[in-house]
Biopython code that builds the backbone (N, CA, C, O; Angstrom):
import numpy as np
from Bio.PDB.StructureBuilder import StructureBuilder

atoms = [
    (1, "MET", "N", (0.849, -1.174, 0.000)),
    (1, "MET", "CA", (0.000, 0.000, 0.000)),
    (1, "MET", "C", (0.898, 1.243, 0.000)),
    (1, "MET", "O", (1.767, 1.372, 0.863)),
    (2, "PRO", "N", (0.705, 2.137, -0.937)),
    (2, "PRO", "CA", (1.539, 3.343, -0.981)),
    (2, "PRO", "C", (1.180, 4.293, 0.163)),
    (2, "PRO", "O", (0.030, 4.367, 0.596)),
    (3, "VAL", "N", (2.183, 5.008, 0.632)),
    (3, "VAL", "CA", (1.988, 6.018, 1.669)),
    (3, "VAL", "C", (1.411, 7.260, 1.019)),
    (3, "VAL", "O", (1.910, 7.725, -0.006)),
    (4, "GLN", "N", (0.365, 7.791, 1.614)),
    (4, "GLN", "CA", (-0.249, 9.003, 1.081)),
    (4, "GLN", "C", (0.095, 10.183, 1.970)),
    (4, "GLN", "O", (-0.003, 10.108, 3.195)),
    (5, "ARG", "N", (0.487, 11.245, 1.352)),
    (5, "ARG", "CA", (0.783, 12.457, 2.108)),
    (5, "ARG", "C", (-0.515, 13.064, 2.610)),
    (5, "ARG", "O", (-1.564, 12.954, 1.975)),
    (6, "VAL", "N", (-0.417, 13.695, 3.744)),
    (6, "VAL", "CA", (-1.560, 14.405, 4.294)),
    (6, "VAL", "C", (-1.807, 15.641, 3.436)),
    (6, "VAL", "O", (-0.867, 16.316, 3.015)),
    (7, "GLU", "N", (-3.065, 15.926, 3.184)),
    (7, "GLU", "CA", (-3.405, 17.123, 2.411)),
    (7, "GLU", "C", (-2.761, 18.348, 3.059)),
    (7, "GLU", "O", (-2.708, 18.451, 4.285)),
    (8, "GLU", "N", (-2.283, 19.252, 2.253)),
    (8, "GLU", "CA", (-1.600, 20.449, 2.737)),
    (8, "GLU", "C", (-2.444, 21.218, 3.756)),
    (8, "GLU", "O", (-1.897, 21.754, 4.719)),
    (9, "ASP", "N", (-3.752, 21.283, 3.565)),
    (9, "ASP", "CA", (-4.603, 22.034, 4.485)),
    (9, "ASP", "C", (-5.039, 21.199, 5.690)),
    (9, "ASP", "O", (-5.833, 21.662, 6.509)),
    (10, "TYR", "N", (-4.526, 19.974, 5.802)),
    (10, "TYR", "CA", (-4.896, 19.121, 6.912)),
    (10, "TYR", "C", (-3.727, 18.849, 7.856)),
    (10, "TYR", "O", (-3.867, 18.050, 8.782)),
    (11, "VAL", "N", (-2.602, 19.480, 7.648)),
    (11, "VAL", "CA", (-1.440, 19.263, 8.491)),
    (11, "VAL", "C", (-1.783, 19.659, 9.918)),
    (11, "VAL", "O", (-2.360, 20.719, 10.163)),
    (12, "THR", "N", (-1.419, 18.790, 10.856)),
    (12, "THR", "CA", (-1.628, 19.093, 12.265)),
    (12, "THR", "C", (-0.295, 19.065, 12.994)),
    (12, "THR", "O", (0.679, 18.469, 12.534)),
    (13, "VAL", "N", (-0.281, 19.716, 14.126)),
    (13, "VAL", "CA", (0.871, 19.692, 15.015)),
    (13, "VAL", "C", (0.431, 19.000, 16.289)),
    (13, "VAL", "O", (-0.659, 19.253, 16.801)),
    (14, "LYS", "N", (1.285, 18.126, 16.796)),
    (14, "LYS", "CA", (0.951, 17.369, 17.992)),
    (14, "LYS", "C", (2.025, 17.548, 19.059)),
    (14, "LYS", "O", (3.219, 17.597, 18.763)),
    (15, "LEU", "N", (1.581, 17.644, 20.278)),
    (15, "LEU", "CA", (2.467, 17.514, 21.414)),
    (15, "LEU", "C", (2.348, 16.058, 21.853)),
    (15, "LEU", "O", (1.254, 15.584, 22.158)),
    (16, "VAL", "N", (3.469, 15.354, 21.883)),
    (16, "VAL", "CA", (3.485, 13.952, 22.292)),
    (16, "VAL", "C", (4.179, 13.876, 23.647)),
    (16, "VAL", "O", (5.339, 14.262, 23.785)),
    (17, "ALA", "N", (3.455, 13.374, 24.645)),
    (17, "ALA", "CA", (3.985, 13.236, 26.000)),
    (17, "ALA", "C", (4.256, 11.758, 26.259)),
    (17, "ALA", "O", (3.368, 10.921, 26.095)),
    (18, "LEU", "N", (5.478, 11.443, 26.662)),
    (18, "LEU", "CA", (5.895, 10.074, 26.929)),
    (18, "LEU", "C", (6.238, 9.952, 28.415)),
    (18, "LEU", "O", (7.205, 10.545, 28.891)),
    (19, "TRP", "N", (5.436, 9.180, 29.132)),
    (19, "TRP", "CA", (5.573, 9.024, 30.587)),
    (19, "TRP", "C", (6.282, 7.713, 30.915)),
    (19, "TRP", "O", (6.001, 6.680, 30.308)),
    (20, "SER", "N", (7.203, 7.761, 31.879)),
    (20, "SER", "CA", (7.827, 6.532, 32.377)),
    (20, "SER", "C", (6.866, 5.846, 33.360)),
    (20, "SER", "O", (5.826, 6.402, 33.714)),
    (21, "THR", "N", (7.224, 4.650, 33.788)),
    (21, "THR", "CA", (6.368, 3.883, 34.693)),
    (21, "THR", "C", (6.420, 4.469, 36.100)),
    (21, "THR", "O", (7.503, 4.661, 36.653)),
    (22, "PRO", "N", (5.257, 4.753, 36.679)),
    (22, "PRO", "CA", (5.226, 5.304, 38.043)),
    (22, "PRO", "C", (5.533, 4.236, 39.083)),
    (22, "PRO", "O", (5.358, 3.042, 38.842)),
    (23, "ALA", "N", (5.990, 4.685, 40.237)),
    (23, "ALA", "CA", (6.279, 3.770, 41.338)),
    (23, "ALA", "C", (4.998, 3.086, 41.818)),
    (23, "ALA", "O", (4.995, 1.886, 42.095)),
    (24, "GLU", "N", (3.933, 3.838, 41.913)),
    (24, "GLU", "CA", (2.632, 3.314, 42.363)),
    (24, "GLU", "C", (1.628, 3.538, 41.234)),
    (24, "GLU", "O", (1.048, 4.617, 41.119)),
    (25, "VAL", "N", (1.428, 2.526, 40.412)),
    (25, "VAL", "CA", (0.626, 2.637, 39.203)),
    (25, "VAL", "C", (-0.822, 3.025, 39.502)),
    (25, "VAL", "O", (-1.362, 3.917, 38.848)),
    (26, "ASP", "N", (-1.453, 2.380, 40.466)),
    (26, "ASP", "CA", (-2.875, 2.632, 40.730)),
    (26, "ASP", "C", (-3.145, 4.077, 41.128)),
    (26, "ASP", "O", (-4.097, 4.689, 40.641)),
    (27, "THR", "N", (-2.319, 4.623, 42.003)),
    (27, "THR", "CA", (-2.496, 6.009, 42.445)),
    (27, "THR", "C", (-2.254, 6.975, 41.288)),
    (27, "THR", "O", (-3.004, 7.934, 41.102)),
    (28, "PHE", "N", (-1.206, 6.715, 40.517)),
    (28, "PHE", "CA", (-0.925, 7.545, 39.355)),
    (28, "PHE", "C", (-2.122, 7.537, 38.402)),
    (28, "PHE", "O", (-2.564, 8.592, 37.947)),
    (29, "GLU", "N", (-2.637, 6.359, 38.106)),
    (29, "GLU", "CA", (-3.766, 6.240, 37.184)),
    (29, "GLU", "C", (-4.984, 7.023, 37.677)),
    (29, "GLU", "O", (-5.660, 7.685, 36.890)),
    (30, "GLN", "N", (-5.255, 6.947, 38.959)),
    (30, "GLN", "CA", (-6.399, 7.678, 39.516)),
    (30, "GLN", "C", (-6.225, 9.178, 39.326)),
    (30, "GLN", "O", (-7.155, 9.867, 38.908)),
    (31, "GLU", "N", (-5.037, 9.681, 39.633)),
    (31, "GLU", "CA", (-4.781, 11.119, 39.506)),
    (31, "GLU", "C", (-4.721, 11.551, 38.042)),
    (31, "GLU", "O", (-5.184, 12.638, 37.697)),
    (32, "TYR", "N", (-4.160, 10.718, 37.191)),
    (32, "TYR", "CA", (-4.076, 11.023, 35.760)),
    (32, "TYR", "C", (-5.479, 11.164, 35.175)),
    (32, "TYR", "O", (-5.755, 12.097, 34.420)),
    (33, "ALA", "N", (-6.365, 10.225, 35.530)),
    (33, "ALA", "CA", (-7.737, 10.249, 35.003)),
    (33, "ALA", "C", (-8.572, 11.366, 35.624)),
    (33, "ALA", "O", (-9.326, 12.038, 34.920)),
    (34, "ALA", "N", (-8.447, 11.566, 36.910)),
    (34, "ALA", "CA", (-9.306, 12.523, 37.609)),
    (34, "ALA", "C", (-8.867, 13.970, 37.431)),
    (34, "ALA", "O", (-9.703, 14.873, 37.424)),
    (35, "THR", "N", (-7.562, 14.201, 37.286)),
    (35, "THR", "CA", (-7.055, 15.575, 37.247)),
    (35, "THR", "C", (-6.413, 15.933, 35.918)),
    (35, "THR", "O", (-6.754, 16.953, 35.318)),
    (36, "HIS", "N", (-5.490, 15.107, 35.452)),
    (36, "HIS", "CA", (-4.692, 15.492, 34.288)),
    (36, "HIS", "C", (-5.505, 15.496, 32.994)),
    (36, "HIS", "O", (-5.428, 16.449, 32.219)),
    (37, "ILE", "N", (-6.274, 14.449, 32.760)),
    (37, "ILE", "CA", (-7.067, 14.379, 31.521)),
    (37, "ILE", "C", (-8.062, 15.543, 31.417)),
    (37, "ILE", "O", (-8.179, 16.123, 30.337)),
    (38, "PRO", "N", (-8.783, 15.912, 32.485)),
    (38, "PRO", "CA", (-9.658, 17.081, 32.383)),
    (38, "PRO", "C", (-8.898, 18.382, 32.076)),
    (38, "PRO", "O", (-9.430, 19.264, 31.402)),
    (39, "LEU", "N", (-7.663, 18.502, 32.567)),
    (39, "LEU", "CA", (-6.858, 19.685, 32.250)),
    (39, "LEU", "C", (-6.489, 19.707, 30.767)),
    (39, "LEU", "O", (-6.480, 20.767, 30.141)),
    (40, "VAL", "N", (-6.189, 18.545, 30.213)),
    (40, "VAL", "CA", (-5.921, 18.449, 28.765)),
    (40, "VAL", "C", (-7.165, 18.889, 27.995)),
    (40, "VAL", "O", (-7.074, 19.695, 27.069)),
    (41, "ALA", "N", (-8.317, 18.362, 28.376)),
    (41, "ALA", "CA", (-9.567, 18.650, 27.664)),
    (41, "ALA", "C", (-9.920, 20.132, 27.694)),
    (41, "ALA", "O", (-10.630, 20.614, 26.812)),
    (42, "ALA", "N", (-9.437, 20.854, 28.688)),
    (42, "ALA", "CA", (-9.759, 22.279, 28.838)),
    (42, "ALA", "C", (-8.867, 23.194, 27.995)),
    (42, "ALA", "O", (-9.104, 24.401, 27.950)),
    (43, "LEU", "N", (-7.850, 22.648, 27.330)),
    (43, "LEU", "CA", (-6.934, 23.492, 26.561)),
    (43, "LEU", "C", (-7.650, 24.194, 25.413)),
    (43, "LEU", "O", (-8.350, 23.550, 24.632)),
    (44, "PRO", "N", (-7.481, 25.505, 25.306)),
    (44, "PRO", "CA", (-8.095, 26.209, 24.175)),
    (44, "PRO", "C", (-7.425, 25.808, 22.865)),
    (44, "PRO", "O", (-6.203, 25.682, 22.798)),
    (45, "GLY", "N", (-8.227, 25.611, 21.835)),
    (45, "GLY", "CA", (-7.704, 25.281, 20.517)),
    (45, "GLY", "C", (-7.373, 23.811, 20.316)),
    (45, "GLY", "O", (-6.933, 23.427, 19.232)),
    (46, "LEU", "N", (-7.571, 22.988, 21.323)),
    (46, "LEU", "CA", (-7.290, 21.561, 21.201)),
    (46, "LEU", "C", (-8.264, 20.950, 20.208)),
    (46, "LEU", "O", (-9.476, 21.113, 20.354)),
    (47, "LYS", "N", (-7.756, 20.247, 19.200)),
    (47, "LYS", "CA", (-8.601, 19.608, 18.189)),
    (47, "LYS", "C", (-8.929, 18.164, 18.551)),
    (47, "LYS", "O", (-9.897, 17.596, 18.044)),
    (48, "GLY", "N", (-8.137, 17.582, 19.412)),
    (48, "GLY", "CA", (-8.353, 16.216, 19.862)),
    (48, "GLY", "C", (-7.168, 15.765, 20.682)),
    (48, "GLY", "O", (-6.117, 16.405, 20.682)),
    (49, "ALA", "N", (-7.342, 14.668, 21.374)),
    (49, "ALA", "CA", (-6.255, 14.104, 22.173)),
    (49, "ALA", "C", (-6.453, 12.600, 22.253)),
    (49, "ALA", "O", (-7.577, 12.099, 22.230)),
    (50, "VAL", "N", (-5.338, 11.897, 22.345)),
    (50, "VAL", "CA", (-5.355, 10.445, 22.487)),
    (50, "VAL", "C", (-4.449, 10.102, 23.658)),
    (50, "VAL", "O", (-3.277, 10.478, 23.674)),
    (51, "ALA", "N", (-4.993, 9.389, 24.638)),
    (51, "ALA", "CA", (-4.194, 8.907, 25.771)),
    (51, "ALA", "C", (-4.075, 7.398, 25.618)),
    (51, "ALA", "O", (-5.078, 6.704, 25.450)),
    (52, "SER", "N", (-2.848, 6.891, 25.677)),
    (52, "SER", "CA", (-2.601, 5.466, 25.456)),
    (52, "SER", "C", (-1.721, 4.903, 26.563)),
    (52, "SER", "O", (-0.917, 5.616, 27.164)),
    (53, "LYS", "N", (-1.890, 3.605, 26.819)),
    (53, "LYS", "CA", (-0.998, 2.868, 27.707)),
    (53, "LYS", "C", (-0.128, 1.975, 26.836)),
    (53, "LYS", "O", (-0.614, 1.334, 25.904)),
    (54, "ALA", "N", (1.156, 1.939, 27.149)),
    (54, "ALA", "CA", (2.083, 1.113, 26.380)),
    (54, "ALA", "C", (1.926, -0.352, 26.744)),
    (54, "ALA", "O", (1.719, -0.696, 27.907)),
    (55, "LEU", "N", (2.025, -1.197, 25.756)),
    (55, "LEU", "CA", (2.017, -2.644, 25.973)),
    (55, "LEU", "C", (3.433, -3.203, 26.052)),
    (55, "LEU", "O", (3.649, -4.302, 26.563)),
    (56, "SER", "N", (4.394, -2.437, 25.542)),
    (56, "SER", "CA", (5.799, -2.820, 25.618)),
    (56, "SER", "C", (6.636, -1.565, 25.413)),
    (56, "SER", "O", (6.115, -0.508, 25.057)),
    (57, "GLY", "N", (7.933, -1.693, 25.638)),
    (57, "GLY", "CA", (8.835, -0.579, 25.395)),
    (57, "GLY", "C", (9.170, 0.186, 26.655)),
    (57, "GLY", "O", (8.766, -0.201, 27.752)),
    (58, "PRO", "N", (9.908, 1.273, 26.500)),
    (58, "PRO", "CA", (10.426, 2.001, 27.666)),
    (58, "PRO", "C", (9.435, 2.968, 28.320)),
    (58, "PRO", "O", (9.739, 3.529, 29.373)),
    (59, "TYR", "N", (8.281, 3.172, 27.733)),
    (59, "TYR", "CA", (7.321, 4.135, 28.278)),
    (59, "TYR", "C", (6.083, 3.432, 28.812)),
    (59, "TYR", "O", (5.703, 2.360, 28.340)),
    (60, "TYR", "N", (5.465, 4.055, 29.803)),
    (60, "TYR", "CA", (4.253, 3.519, 30.414)),
    (60, "TYR", "C", (3.001, 4.079, 29.730)),
    (60, "TYR", "O", (2.046, 3.353, 29.457)),
    (61, "ARG", "N", (3.030, 5.383, 29.463)),
    (61, "ARG", "CA", (1.897, 6.064, 28.837)),
    (61, "ARG", "C", (2.394, 6.988, 27.751)),
    (61, "ARG", "O", (3.532, 7.458, 27.775)),
    (62, "MET", "N", (1.504, 7.241, 26.785)),
    (62, "MET", "CA", (1.762, 8.225, 25.745)),
    (62, "MET", "C", (0.481, 9.024, 25.549)),
    (62, "MET", "O", (-0.617, 8.467, 25.538)),
    (63, "ALA", "N", (0.634, 10.314, 25.396)),
    (63, "ALA", "CA", (-0.514, 11.162, 25.083)),
    (63, "ALA", "C", (-0.170, 12.007, 23.865)),
    (63, "ALA", "O", (0.952, 12.495, 23.728)),
    (64, "GLU", "N", (-1.148, 12.172, 22.985)),
    (64, "GLU", "CA", (-0.995, 13.027, 21.813)),
    (64, "GLU", "C", (-2.037, 14.137, 21.911)),
    (64, "GLU", "O", (-3.236, 13.861, 21.958)),
    (65, "LEU", "N", (-1.592, 15.371, 21.943)),
    (65, "LEU", "CA", (-2.477, 16.531, 21.971)),
    (65, "LEU", "C", (-2.402, 17.174, 20.594)),
    (65, "LEU", "O", (-1.321, 17.550, 20.142)),
    (66, "ILE", "N", (-3.536, 17.301, 19.929)),
    (66, "ILE", "CA", (-3.573, 17.660, 18.512)),
    (66, "ILE", "C", (-4.081, 19.090, 18.330)),
    (66, "ILE", "O", (-5.113, 19.482, 18.875)),
    (67, "PHE", "N", (-3.321, 19.849, 17.549)),
    (67, "PHE", "CA", (-3.654, 21.252, 17.271)),
    (67, "PHE", "C", (-3.560, 21.514, 15.767)),
    (67, "PHE", "O", (-2.922, 20.757, 15.035)),
    (68, "ASP", "N", (-4.194, 22.579, 15.322)),
    (68, "ASP", "CA", (-4.137, 22.935, 13.908)),
    (68, "ASP", "C", (-2.722, 23.262, 13.454)),
    (68, "ASP", "O", (-2.316, 22.908, 12.347)),
    (69, "ASP", "N", (-1.969, 23.946, 14.325)),
    (69, "ASP", "CA", (-0.632, 24.386, 13.940)),
    (69, "ASP", "C", (0.181, 24.711, 15.194)),
    (69, "ASP", "O", (-0.319, 24.638, 16.316)),
    (70, "GLY", "N", (1.435, 25.067, 14.974)),
    (70, "GLY", "CA", (2.326, 25.400, 16.075)),
    (70, "GLY", "C", (1.870, 26.612, 16.868)),
    (70, "GLY", "O", (2.047, 26.668, 18.085)),
    (71, "ASP", "N", (1.285, 27.580, 16.179)),
    (71, "ASP", "CA", (0.789, 28.763, 16.884)),
    (71, "ASP", "C", (-0.327, 28.390, 17.856)),
    (71, "ASP", "O", (-0.391, 28.911, 18.969)),
    (72, "GLY", "N", (-1.201, 27.487, 17.425)),
    (72, "GLY", "CA", (-2.282, 27.029, 18.298)),
    (72, "GLY", "C", (-1.757, 26.289, 19.513)),
    (72, "GLY", "O", (-2.261, 26.464, 20.623)),
    (73, "LEU", "N", (-0.743, 25.459, 19.302)),
    (73, "LEU", "CA", (-0.115, 24.746, 20.412)),
    (73, "LEU", "C", (0.521, 25.734, 21.382)),
    (73, "LEU", "O", (0.334, 25.630, 22.594)),
    (74, "GLY", "N", (1.265, 26.683, 20.850)),
    (74, "GLY", "CA", (1.920, 27.682, 21.699)),
    (74, "GLY", "C", (0.929, 28.508, 22.495)),
    (74, "GLY", "O", (1.137, 28.779, 23.678)),
    (75, "ALA", "N", (-0.157, 28.908, 21.836)),
    (75, "ALA", "CA", (-1.183, 29.694, 22.531)),
    (75, "ALA", "C", (-1.838, 28.875, 23.632)),
    (75, "ALA", "O", (-2.114, 29.391, 24.715)),
    (76, "ALA", "N", (-2.088, 27.594, 23.357)),
    (76, "ALA", "CA", (-2.717, 26.732, 24.367)),
    (76, "ALA", "C", (-1.814, 26.583, 25.586)),
    (76, "ALA", "O", (-2.276, 26.704, 26.720)),
    (77, "LEU", "N", (-0.532, 26.321, 25.359)),
    (77, "LEU", "CA", (0.380, 26.131, 26.482)),
    (77, "LEU", "C", (0.622, 27.430, 27.242)),
    (77, "LEU", "O", (0.902, 27.404, 28.441)),
    (78, "GLY", "N", (0.515, 28.559, 26.557)),
    (78, "GLY", "CA", (0.705, 29.851, 27.211)),
    (78, "GLY", "C", (-0.521, 30.357, 27.950)),
    (78, "GLY", "O", (-0.438, 31.320, 28.713)),
    (79, "SER", "N", (-1.655, 29.714, 27.728)),
    (79, "SER", "CA", (-2.896, 30.125, 28.388)),
    (79, "SER", "C", (-2.901, 29.700, 29.855)),
    (79, "SER", "O", (-2.055, 28.919, 30.289)),
    (80, "ALA", "N", (-3.848, 30.216, 30.598)),
    (80, "ALA", "CA", (-4.004, 29.813, 32.004)),
    (80, "ALA", "C", (-4.251, 28.311, 32.102)),
    (80, "ALA", "O", (-3.728, 27.648, 32.998)),
    (81, "GLU", "N", (-5.049, 27.776, 31.179)),
    (81, "GLU", "CA", (-5.319, 26.338, 31.167)),
    (81, "GLU", "C", (-4.045, 25.539, 30.877)),
    (81, "GLU", "O", (-3.806, 24.494, 31.482)),
    (82, "GLY", "N", (-3.239, 26.039, 29.955)),
    (82, "GLY", "CA", (-1.976, 25.379, 29.629)),
    (82, "GLY", "C", (-1.008, 25.406, 30.797)),
    (82, "GLY", "O", (-0.317, 24.422, 31.063)),
    (83, "GLN", "N", (-0.958, 26.529, 31.491)),
    (83, "GLN", "CA", (-0.083, 26.626, 32.656)),
    (83, "GLN", "C", (-0.528, 25.665, 33.760)),
    (83, "GLN", "O", (0.307, 25.083, 34.452)),
    (84, "ALA", "N", (-1.837, 25.499, 33.923)),
    (84, "ALA", "CA", (-2.356, 24.540, 34.904)),
    (84, "ALA", "C", (-1.976, 23.117, 34.513)),
    (84, "ALA", "O", (-1.626, 22.309, 35.373)),
    (85, "LEU", "N", (-2.043, 22.807, 33.223)),
    (85, "LEU", "CA", (-1.657, 21.474, 32.748)),
    (85, "LEU", "C", (-0.175, 21.216, 32.988)),
    (85, "LEU", "O", (0.199, 20.148, 33.472)),
    (86, "LEU", "N", (0.668, 22.186, 32.653)),
    (86, "LEU", "CA", (2.105, 22.022, 32.854)),
    (86, "LEU", "C", (2.445, 21.874, 34.338)),
    (86, "LEU", "O", (3.312, 21.081, 34.702)),
    (87, "ALA", "N", (1.768, 22.631, 35.183)),
    (87, "ALA", "CA", (1.990, 22.516, 36.625)),
    (87, "ALA", "C", (1.591, 21.127, 37.117)),
    (87, "ALA", "O", (2.279, 20.541, 37.954)),
    (88, "ASP", "N", (0.491, 20.605, 36.603)),
    (88, "ASP", "CA", (0.063, 19.275, 37.016)),
    (88, "ASP", "C", (1.034, 18.207, 36.522)),
    (88, "ASP", "O", (1.276, 17.225, 37.225)),
    (89, "ALA", "N", (1.589, 18.381, 35.333)),
    (89, "ALA", "CA", (2.595, 17.438, 34.838)),
    (89, "ALA", "C", (3.800, 17.419, 35.776)),
    (89, "ALA", "O", (4.344, 16.354, 36.072)),
    (90, "GLY", "N", (4.212, 18.586, 36.237)),
    (90, "GLY", "CA", (5.305, 18.660, 37.207)),
    (90, "GLY", "C", (4.945, 17.991, 38.519)),
    (90, "GLY", "O", (5.767, 17.298, 39.119)),
    (91, "ARG", "N", (3.717, 18.201, 38.961)),
    (91, "ARG", "CA", (3.246, 17.580, 40.199)),
    (91, "ARG", "C", (3.252, 16.060, 40.075)),
    (91, "ARG", "O", (3.707, 15.368, 40.986)),
    (92, "LEU", "N", (2.754, 15.537, 38.960)),
    (92, "LEU", "CA", (2.744, 14.090, 38.756)),
    (92, "LEU", "C", (4.163, 13.521, 38.753)),
    (92, "LEU", "O", (4.405, 12.445, 39.299)),
    (93, "GLN", "N", (5.084, 14.235, 38.146)),
    (93, "GLN", "CA", (6.472, 13.768, 38.121)),
    (93, "GLN", "C", (7.045, 13.692, 39.529)),
    (93, "GLN", "O", (7.684, 12.707, 39.898)),
    (94, "GLN", "N", (6.815, 14.732, 40.305)),
    (94, "GLN", "CA", (7.329, 14.748, 41.676)),
    (94, "GLN", "C", (6.655, 13.719, 42.555)),
    (94, "GLN", "O", (7.325, 12.996, 43.292)),
    (95, "ALA", "N", (5.349, 13.644, 42.487)),
    (95, "ALA", "CA", (4.588, 12.780, 43.383)),
    (95, "ALA", "C", (4.777, 11.303, 43.082)),
    (95, "ALA", "O", (4.675, 10.470, 43.983)),
    (96, "HIS", "N", (5.052, 10.966, 41.826)),
    (96, "HIS", "CA", (5.064, 9.556, 41.432)),
    (96, "HIS", "C", (6.402, 9.069, 40.896)),
    (96, "HIS", "O", (6.506, 7.932, 40.436)),
    (97, "GLY", "N", (7.415, 9.906, 40.949)),
    (97, "GLY", "CA", (8.733, 9.484, 40.502)),
    (97, "GLY", "C", (8.800, 9.126, 39.034)),
    (97, "GLY", "O", (9.590, 8.271, 38.634)),
    (98, "VAL", "N", (7.972, 9.776, 38.226)),
    (98, "VAL", "CA", (7.983, 9.509, 36.786)),
    (98, "VAL", "C", (8.790, 10.579, 36.062)),
    (98, "VAL", "O", (8.988, 11.683, 36.569)),
    (99, "THR", "N", (9.240, 10.233, 34.888)),
    (99, "THR", "CA", (9.842, 11.228, 34.017)),
    (99, "THR", "C", (8.891, 11.444, 32.840)),
    (99, "THR", "O", (8.121, 10.558, 32.469)),
    (100, "LEU", "N", (8.965, 12.613, 32.280)),
    (100, "LEU", "CA", (8.109, 12.983, 31.158)),
    (100, "LEU", "C", (8.995, 13.538, 30.053)),
    (100, "LEU", "O", (9.734, 14.503, 30.253)),
    (101, "GLU", "N", (8.910, 12.915, 28.888)),
    (101, "GLU", "CA", (9.588, 13.430, 27.702)),
    (101, "GLU", "C", (8.521, 13.974, 26.774)),
    (101, "GLU", "O", (7.480, 13.346, 26.579)),
    (102, "VAL", "N", (8.778, 15.139, 26.200)),
    (102, "VAL", "CA", (7.789, 15.800, 25.350)),
    (102, "VAL", "C", (8.407, 16.084, 23.982)),
    (102, "VAL", "O", (9.515, 16.610, 23.873)),
    (103, "LEU", "N", (7.658, 15.719, 22.948)),
    (103, "LEU", "CA", (8.046, 16.016, 21.574)),
    (103, "LEU", "C", (6.964, 16.878, 20.944)),
    (103, "LEU", "O", (5.785, 16.742, 21.271)),
    (104, "THR", "N", (7.360, 17.751, 20.055)),
    (104, "THR", "CA", (6.403, 18.455, 19.211)),
    (104, "THR", "C", (6.636, 17.931, 17.801)),
    (104, "THR", "O", (7.753, 17.992, 17.287)),
    (105, "VAL", "N", (5.581, 17.418, 17.177)),
    (105, "VAL", "CA", (5.710, 16.811, 15.871)),
    (105, "VAL", "C", (4.688, 17.388, 14.897)),
    (105, "VAL", "O", (3.631, 17.873, 15.302)),
    (106, "GLU", "N", (5.015, 17.330, 13.621)),
    (106, "GLU", "CA", (4.082, 17.696, 12.563)),
    (106, "GLU", "C", (3.691, 16.425, 11.834)),
    (106, "GLU", "O", (4.551, 15.677, 11.369)),
    (107, "GLU", "N", (2.411, 16.184, 11.735)),
    (107, "GLU", "CA", (1.944, 15.006, 11.031)),
    (107, "GLU", "C", (2.301, 15.126, 9.554)),
    (107, "GLU", "O", (2.033, 16.148, 8.924)),
    (108, "GLN", "N", (2.909, 14.071, 9.007)),
    (108, "GLN", "CA", (3.365, 14.096, 7.629)),
    (108, "GLN", "C", (2.538, 13.207, 6.712)),
    (108, "GLN", "O", (2.336, 13.541, 5.545)),
    (109, "SER", "N", (2.061, 12.089, 7.220)),
    (109, "SER", "CA", (1.276, 11.195, 6.379)),
    (109, "SER", "C", (0.412, 10.309, 7.233)),
    (109, "SER", "O", (0.675, 10.110, 8.419)),
    (110, "ARG", "N", (-0.636, 9.770, 6.610)),
    (110, "ARG", "CA", (-1.503, 8.786, 7.228)),
    (110, "ARG", "C", (-1.576, 7.599, 6.284)),
    (110, "ARG", "O", (-1.663, 7.756, 5.067)),
    (111, "ILE", "N", (-1.541, 6.446, 6.848)),
    (111, "ILE", "CA", (-1.551, 5.238, 6.027)),
    (111, "ILE", "C", (-2.856, 4.505, 6.264)),
    (111, "ILE", "O", (-3.087, 3.450, 5.673)),
]
sb = StructureBuilder()
sb.init_structure("model")
sb.init_model(0)
sb.init_chain("A")
sb.init_seg("    ")
for serial, (resi, resn, name, xyz) in enumerate(atoms, 1):
    if name == "N":
        sb.init_residue(resn, " ", resi, " ")
    sb.init_atom(name, np.array(xyz, "f"), 0.0, 1.0, " ", f" {name:<3s}", serial, name[0])
structure = sb.get_structure()
């Protein structure tokens, strides 16, 4: 099957968050679902988000936050809602001994 490029007017920018395994999985999961996910949902300009649990590999969780473009992502993170999300990410790291790696990516193709 040939790879198809994403239409020029459909390019999205994503923030990809890669979480390591927490020391206490159950507590982390409760706080992630009750606090962190609602903070993600409140981001202005968010077009969608996907939260996933890893089945293998070096990461425990992955989240993709989808925006129209880099400006939208920047505005969301700079907003009060974005600052609350970033603060909560820091809190989760401290409270649960997890590390968080963040990538900003541009979607190039869909198969």
